[in-house]
C-alpha positions, 0 to 999 in steps of 0.5 A, spaced: 499 499 499 501 506 497 501 510 504 503 517 503 504 521 496 505 528 495 503 529 489 503 535 483 498 539 482 494 538 477 496 532 473 494 530 465 491 523 463 497 520 459 495 517 453 495 509 452 499 505 448 496 499 447 501 494 447 505 497 451 511 494 455 508 493 463 514 491 467 512 488 473 512 484 480 507 479 481 506 473 486 504 466 483 504 462 489 502 462 495 495 463 493 494 468 499 499 472 497 498 471 490 497 478 485 501 484 483 505 489 488 507 495 486 514 496 487 520 501 483 526 500 480 526 496 476 531 499 472 529 506 473 533 509 478 540 512 476 547 510 476 544 502 475 548 497 470 541 493 470 539 488 464 533 491 459 527 489 463 523 491 457 525 485 454 522 479 456 527 475 456 531 478 462 524 477 466 525 472 473 521 467 475 523 464 482 522 463 488 525 468 493 529 467 500 531 471 505 537 475 506 542 472 511 549 475 512 551 473 518 551 480 522 549 478 529 547 486 531 541 489 531 539 495 527 534 500 530 535 506 525 528 504 523 524 506 529 523 499 531 530 493 532 531 487 526 536 483 526 541 487 521 544 482 517 537 482 513 540 488 510 545 485 507 551 488 507 557 484 510 560 481 504 564 476 507 558 474 511 554 474 504 558 470 500 560 465 506 552 465 507 548 459 509 543 461 505 543 458 497 542 464 493 543 461 485 537 461 482 533 464 486 530 472 488 533 475 495 529 479 499 533 484 502 532 490 507 533 498 506 540 499 511 546 499 513 549 500 506 547 501 499 543 498 494 548 497 489 552 493 494 546 489 496 544 487 490 551 486 488 553 481 493 548 478 491 548 477 485 555 475 486 552 469 489 548 466 484 541 470 486 537 471 479 534 478 482 533 482 487 527 485 491 529 490 497 524 493 502 523 499 505 526 498 512 521 505 514 515 503 516 509 504 512 506 509 517 514 513 517 514 519 512 520 515 509 516 510 508 513 507 502 516 506 495 523 510 493 527 510 487 534 506 488 540 510 486 545 504 485 551 508 488 558 505 487 556 498 485 550 500 481 553 499 474 555 493 476 548 489 478 545 486 471 540 482 474 533 485 475 532 488 481 525 491 486 524 496 491 517 494 495 514 498 501 515 495 508 509 492 508 509 487 501 517 485 504 513 484 511 508 480 508 513 476 502 518 475 508 513 472 513 511 467 507 519 465 506 521 466 514 514 459 515 517 455 509 512 455 505 515 456 497 514 464 494 514 464 486 515 470 484 514 474 476 519 480 475 520 483 468 516 484 462 510 481 462 508 480 454 512 474 450 514 471 457 508 467 457 507 462 451 498 463 452 497 469 457 491 473 455 490 479 459 486 486 461 487 491 465 483 495 469 485 502 466 482 499 460 475 496 463 469 499 464 467 500 471 460 501 475 460 507 475 459 508 483 462 503 488 456 506 493 449 508 491 443 510 494 436 506 492 432 514 491 436 514 485 436 506 483 429 505 482 429 502 476 434 501 468 432 509 467 435 511 473 441 506 474 444 503 467 450 500 468 454 499 460 460 493 460 465 491 456 473 492 456 479 491 451 482 484 452 490 483 449 494 477 447 500 478 451 504 471 450 508 469 445 503 464 441 497 465 436 491 465 441 484 461 436 478 459 442 479 466 447 473 467 450 471 473 454 466 473 459 462 478 463 457 476 470 454 480 476 451 477 482 446 480 487 448 478 494 452 472 490 446 470 485 447 471 479 443 476 475 446 477 469 451 473 465 454 473 457 459 469 455 463 470 447 463 465 443 471 463 442 474 467 437 481 467 435 487 473 438 494 472 434 500 475 438 500 483 440 493 483 438 488 487 442 480 487 442 474 490 444 469 486 447 463 489 448 456 486 452 449 489 453 448 493 458 446 491 465 440 493 466 434 491 472 427 492 471 429 494 480 436 494 484 434 493 491 440 495 497 444 489 497 450 488 494 452 487 486 459 484 484 461 487 476 466 480 474 470 480 467 473 474 464 477 472 460 481 465 458 482 459 454 477 455 452 480 448 453 486 450 454 491 453 460 493 460 461 500 460 463 499 467 468 491 467 470 492 473 474 490 478 470 484 474 467 479 476 473 477 483 474 472 484 479 468 491 483 463 491 488 457 496 488 453 497 494 446 499 493 443 501 501 438 507 503 443 514 503 450 514 502 455 515 495 462 514 493 466 513 488 471 509 493 470 502 494 467 501 501 466 494 505 460 492 508 460 498 513 461 502 509 467 504 511 473 505 506 476 500 503 483 504 501 487 509 505 492 511 500 493 518 503 495 524 499 496 532 499 499 536 493 507 538 494 506 545 497 500 549 497 497 554 502 490 551 502 487 545 498 481 541 497 479 533 493 472 534 492 466 529 488 461 531 483 454 529 483 449 530 477 443 526 477 436 527 473 433 525 479 437 528 484 430 532 486 428 526 490 433 527 495 437 532 499 444 532 501 445 530 509 453 530 510 459 528 508 464 522 510 472 522 509 478 520 511 485 524 513 491 522 516 497 526 519 505 525 518 510 524 523 506 520 528 503 527 530 496 528 532 489 530 528 485 531 535 483 537 535 485 539 528 479 542 523 478 542 516 472 545 512 466 543 508 464 546 502 459 545 497 458 548 491 453 549 485 457 548 478 453 551 474 458 551 468 454 548 462 457 543 459 455 535 456 460 532 459 467 530 462 471 531 453 467 536 452 471 541 450 468 547 452 468 544 460 469 550 465 470 551 473 469 558 473 463 558 476 467 554 481 470 560 484 464 563 487 461 563 494 459 555 496 451 554 497 456 551 504 461 552 508 462 549 514 467 547 520 469 540 522 473 539 527 476 532 529 476 530 536 479 524 537 484 520 534 480 518 528 486 518 523 485 513 517 478 511 519 472 515 517 469 520 520 462 525 520 460 531 519 452 532 519 449 539 515 447 543 519 440 543 515 439 538 509 441 540 502 435 539 497 438 538 491 436 539 484 435 535 477 440 536 473 444 540 477 451 539 478 455 539 486 462 539 488 462 537 494 470 538 497 473 537 504 478 544 504 486 543 507 491 549 510 495 543 515 500 541 511 501 535 515 494 533 513 493 528 508 486 526 505 485 519 504 484 517 497 484 510 492 485 507 486 480 503 485 477 503 480 480 509 478 475 510 472 480 512 467 477 508 462 470 511 463 472 518 463 475 516 456 467 515 454 463 520 449 458 520 455 464 521 461 461 525 467 467 529 471 469 524 478 472 529 482 475 535 482 481 538 485 482 545 487 489 548 490 490 554 493 483 556 489 484 554 483 479 548 480 482 542 476 476 538 473 480 531 473 482 531 479 489 527 479 489 522 475 488 514 478 487 517 485 479 518 488 478 521 494 474 517 499 470 522 500 462 520 502 456 523 501 450 522 506 444 524 502 436 523 504 428 523 502 427 529 500 421 531 503 421 538 502 415 541 498 417 545 491 414 546 486 414 541 480 411 546 474 417 551 475 423 549 472 430 552 472 434 553 466 440 557 465 442 559 458 449 561 455 453 565 454 450 570 457 452 576 454 449 573 447 450 576 440 447 571 436 446 564 438 444 563 445 444 556 448 438 554 452 438 548 456 432 544 457 435 536 460 429 537 464 423 539 459 420 535 453 420 537 446 413 540 445 412 547 447 412 555 445 418 560 447 415 567 447 419 572 449 419 580 451 423 587 451 423 590 458 416 594 456 412 587 455 413 588 448 413 580 444 419 580 440 420 573 438 417 568 439 417 559 437 410 556 437 416 549 437 421 548 441 427 544 437 432 542 442 439 540 438 440 534 444 438 537 451 440 545 447 435 549 445 438 554 440 435 560 440 437 565 434 437 573 437 442 576 432 436 581 430 435 584 436 438 590 439 443 590 444 437 590 451 435 586 456 429 581 455 424 576 459 425 569 456 418 566 458 418 558 456 412 553 457 413 545 455 406 542 453 406 537 460 405 543 464 413 545 466 415 553 465 421 557 466 422 564 466 429 568 465 432 574 462 438 574 458 442 580 457 444 581 448 449 585 448 455 585 441 
């Protein structure tokens, strides 16, 4: 787990190369710890003479052993005690170690000497790869991942070397110490195995939220999930019997299942697999698990770690979350993040729904973490709710803007931590619930000026592929010192949750608020009409009450009514729109040139 990150603000999404080579660290066995692990320094540090790990021929697939150089001293440089022999810095001890390093991947602790020396000594004893784990605990400011410099011996190292966090190292070490064979793969995966179909989360459509209230999930009109993904042939053999499937279970019972016929997929090729959307007449509260699978009919995939991807959605009474949550609606992930420099900043969620008027926004849940073991008790943040009034069709609209977010929020309240609730979701209920409006964009932010406080984020799901779709809506936003980015941090989603309730506040549903653009208008005025039907009439009056323009049919371009005002003199006009279903809207527009 990446505990803390100081990220440069306003990162841009990178382009995706369909068959781009990736260096991975994957534990193959035992199954209890199998899977991909975050790592660095597969040749990306300075001063290394490493093999070209982008070449599958330089990958390693071997058993792990623990470094033991015979040093009998104790290392207490990292806030806890451990045998110095794990560091692999005694050259004589390594050469005479009772551990057989030949043909093995050696697990070594950070500490006492240069990274390059550790790897070089292991290489001299016949190691085919090295994994160095951080001696600093994940909770320490120096914990997590780092790029290693090769130092004096790095250029002599020609075997693969990876660096992992302390938690990962301890996970691997516990299995090795217990005598359990741990088999790991380190290197470029594409082409390393004969039969290897694959998919990755950055090219998979995930459900749009991980938790959503029943009030906006009543039926397929309110909730429909597009399904699809890109699958690849990463192996060194052509495949003639590939297949793909999508399944959805509700509380463990299958409610949707689709499997393709078998098809061919040549070496290095990719294919987009599209499934019918998941749509139900009703969505009772419970756990919905979406699972994608790729495989070889009648055959075995040599690298099954990337054959299955699953997402869990919890339909419930009142919690809305993009980040995944457990059955008690606690965030599953606690990646603590803040910008590298700021005076104040805010992660924020975007909410937008055609039936939002069914609900009120009652409060938020979020989690934070302090550095250096500092207390969080007594620390304060602000909770701000904005109406985002810039008009755009989706995340990929070139006209997307955050200009209105510099305006005053419709709610600004302070929250103070009353106890040591670090990495634990805390709840702030608003003084008064906020009635929500259909098609209104809301941005809910946690604003912090604490330089030693990190707000918690998740990386699963990251919504990377969702964001590339033409209908994509913003998920989260990022504000640093008053400047907003509608893309947030690429790959990270705040674990902020919105608390919602049923809207029992009486409203006049015949009156519809419409916000036209641009204002002032010079030629074409765009009138968003997402909650009104086509049939109806438009009447435009000057300020003296004289009718100056009319349309008896509302001809929309998508959800926008386009009105030609080029014939009107520069002035302020009153627009009145009435649709045949009884809904109406009256608003003023300035025409100016």
